[in-house]
C-alpha positions, -999 to +999 in steps of 0.1 A: -501+344-014-471+325-028-444+313-005-418+321-031-423+344-061-397+349-088-409+380-107-394+388-142-359+379-130-328+383-152-295+367-141-265+377-162-227+372-160-213+401-180-228+397-216-241+361-210-277+360-197-286+328-178-322+338-173-340+366-191-373+377-175-381+344-158-412+343-135-423+315-112-447+313-083-444+285-056-472+280-032-470+276+005-464+240+015-456+230-021-428+206-031-416+219-064-387+203-084-365+221-109-356+194-135-333+195-164-299+185-179-266+200-167-262+236-177-299+244-180-298+269-152-317+251-124-289+256-097-285+292-108-322+298-102-320+281-068-289+302-059-307+334-069-337+325-047-312+318-018-294+351-023-261+335-032-263+352-067-274+387-074-301+392-099-296+418-127-332+428-127-366+416-114-376+407-079-376+377-055-403+376-028-403+351+000-432+349+025-447+381+012-415+401+016-393+415-012-359+399-004-342+407-037-313+425-020-313+408+014-285+386+026-292+348+026-293+346+064-322+372+064-344+354+038-360+328+061-346+299+040-325+268+048-304+252+021-290+217+016-261+213-009-248+185-030-217+183-008-223+176+029-199+204+040-198+191+076-171+203+100-149+172+104-137+179+139-172+185+153-197+159+164-231+155+146-247+174+175-222+203+171-226+204+134-263+207+137-262+233+164-234+255+150-255+279+130-279+284+160-250+291+183-237+318+159-272+333+159-270+333+198-300+311+202-306+300+238-290+267+248-323+251+258-338+260+224-308+247+205-311+214+224-348+211+217-344+218+179-315+194+175-334+167+194-365+172+173-346+172+140-326+141+149-358+123+158-374+132+125-343+120+105-337+090+127-301+100+136-305+104+174-281+076+180-254+093+159-253+127+177-220+121+194-202+107+163-179+127+140-186+128+102-157+104+094-176+078+115-207+080+093-218+066+060-226+088+030-263+085+037-259+094+074-238+124+065-265+137+041-291+132+069-269+154+092-267+180+064-305+180+061-308+181+099-285+212+101-309+230+077-339+216+096-330+231+129-332+266+115-370+262+115-373+279+081-404+282+060-386+274+028-361+247+022-338+247-009-322+214-020-294+215-046-290+179-059-286+165-023-286+128-034-263+129-064-232+117-045-250+086-031-253+051-045-286+040-059-298+022-028-291+052-005-307+076-030-339+055-029-339+055+009-333+092+013-357+101-014-384+084+007-372+101+038-373+136+022-409+130+010-419+118+045-402+148+060-421+172+038-454+155+048-445+157+085-435+194+084-469+203+069-467+238+055-430+239+048-422+248+012-395+228-006-376+237-038-355+208-051-330+208-079-322+175-098-313+161-132-328+128-121-363+124-135-372+096-110-365+119-081-386+146-098-415+123-106-416+107-071-411+138-050-428+167-067-462+183-064-452+202-095-422+200-118-405+228-137-387+214-167-358+236-179-337+235-210-311+261-221-322+285-194-358+285-205-389+269-188-402+242-211-432+231-190-446+234-155-471+208-143-478+179-120-458+147-126-488+131-142-492+161-166-456+161-175-456+123-182-490+121-200-491+154-219-456+167-225-456+202-240-428+195-265-404+170-279-377+178-253-400+172-223-413+140-239-379+126-245-363+138-212-390+124-189-397+086-190-375+055-188-372+038-212-374+069-234-405+076-255-406+062-290-406+089-317-419+082-352-419+108-380-449+110-403-477+133-415-514+140-409-538+128-435-576+134-436-602+107-441-639+102-438-636+092-401-612+120-392-575+127-393-549+099-393-512+097-386-494+081-415-458+069-416-448+045-444-471+015-440-482+025-405-515+043-400-532+054-368-567+069-367-567+100-344-604+105-338-599+101-301-568+122-298-571+155-279-555+180-302-541+213-287-545+230-321-563+219-353-540+198-375-535+206-412-538+178-439-502+170-450-487+186-418-454+169-409-455+156-373-437+134-349-458+108-330-446+099-295-456+067-277-441+054-245-428+018-244-452+009-216-482+021-237-476-004-265-492-038-263-481-071-279-513-086-295-523-111-321-545-085-338-531-051-332-527-017-349-493-023-364-483-058-377-450-068-393-425-063-365-397-087-354-379-089-321-343-076-323-331-074-286-346-085-253-336-066-221-348-084-189-354-060-160-368-083-134-405-074-130-404-058-165-389-065-198-379-041-226-382-055-262-366-038-291-384-046-323-382-035-359-403-036-391-376-024-415-387+013-412-374+019-377-369+005-342-394+007-314-391-002-277-419-021-260-421-024-222-440-055-211-443-079-182-410-097-172-427-131-173-434-129-210-414-152-232-396-133-260-370-146-285-351-125-311-365-131-345-400-137-333-427-118-353-448-092-334-480-072-339-482-041-317-514-025-304-514+013-300-539+031-277-544+065-293-554+079-260-519+074-247-499+089-276-486+125-282-483+144-314-457+171-320-451+195-348-420+184-368-412+221-374-415+236-339-414+205-317-445+218-298-474+196-289-503+197-313 
């Protein structure tokens, strides 16, 4: 039985439909991330699950119960928002216990839950401070702790790290993943536009664009076998290289051809059988290209070098287009130097130029 089940849900604001018949099953104990650009509907879907938005049609089930028309407080969920929304005149302890007091939870039970949550989040030493005495990362830990004390089966996170600087985001991302592991069977649904958060946190990722699900899969599936051009370009940094071309047949099997570039596709796992002459887009990630003396594609020259510490991104061109190559940071690279690139066909993706879907 799924922990959360969104069944043929439509969410509409007057004539505008945000979602139209969307379905999604989230298993117990799963960490699922809703990923997509601003305006794709990911927060709307989270709010519908939470009960903060009414659905126009369809059903939402949580823990085996139909909660479509239940109030948020009755759904057995806890939510962490982008803004901390802490009471400024209350201490950390009071902020974390406020919801339990309103629910008339016994004092001993409140103390136990606050202590347990504070220990998990490493904020026990902050319990008597007020929010204005805390850093941004500490405030977000308190916001998570306030949700944690509710002892809910499902946690909903709406871009909780987007207000933090890069260092704090990295630290809290690790803490959230560690928290999920410690809680065991707790289900987490997490909204973000940050692909790094999605790839590092998720058991499965739901990629959204323009209120439609583009692909659902593990981080590895999303990365290695993107379902379409949008997913391929949205996930990955630096972005995947895209090269327009066509399919040609030969005695050894189909080949990708683009100008002077050719790539035999005998080892490529096609989703559907290609047609000779079919217009396609080949995608290859910068980290899946090799700089070699005898490679697949000769005739490139280095244009720009971007040192990134352990890694280096090299922009190179052969007159037909520009390609990014990600290589080791210790490599010596000088603009104007000729390059030959090696391409592993097992690491590339092919998409229909007409539909954008994987072939």
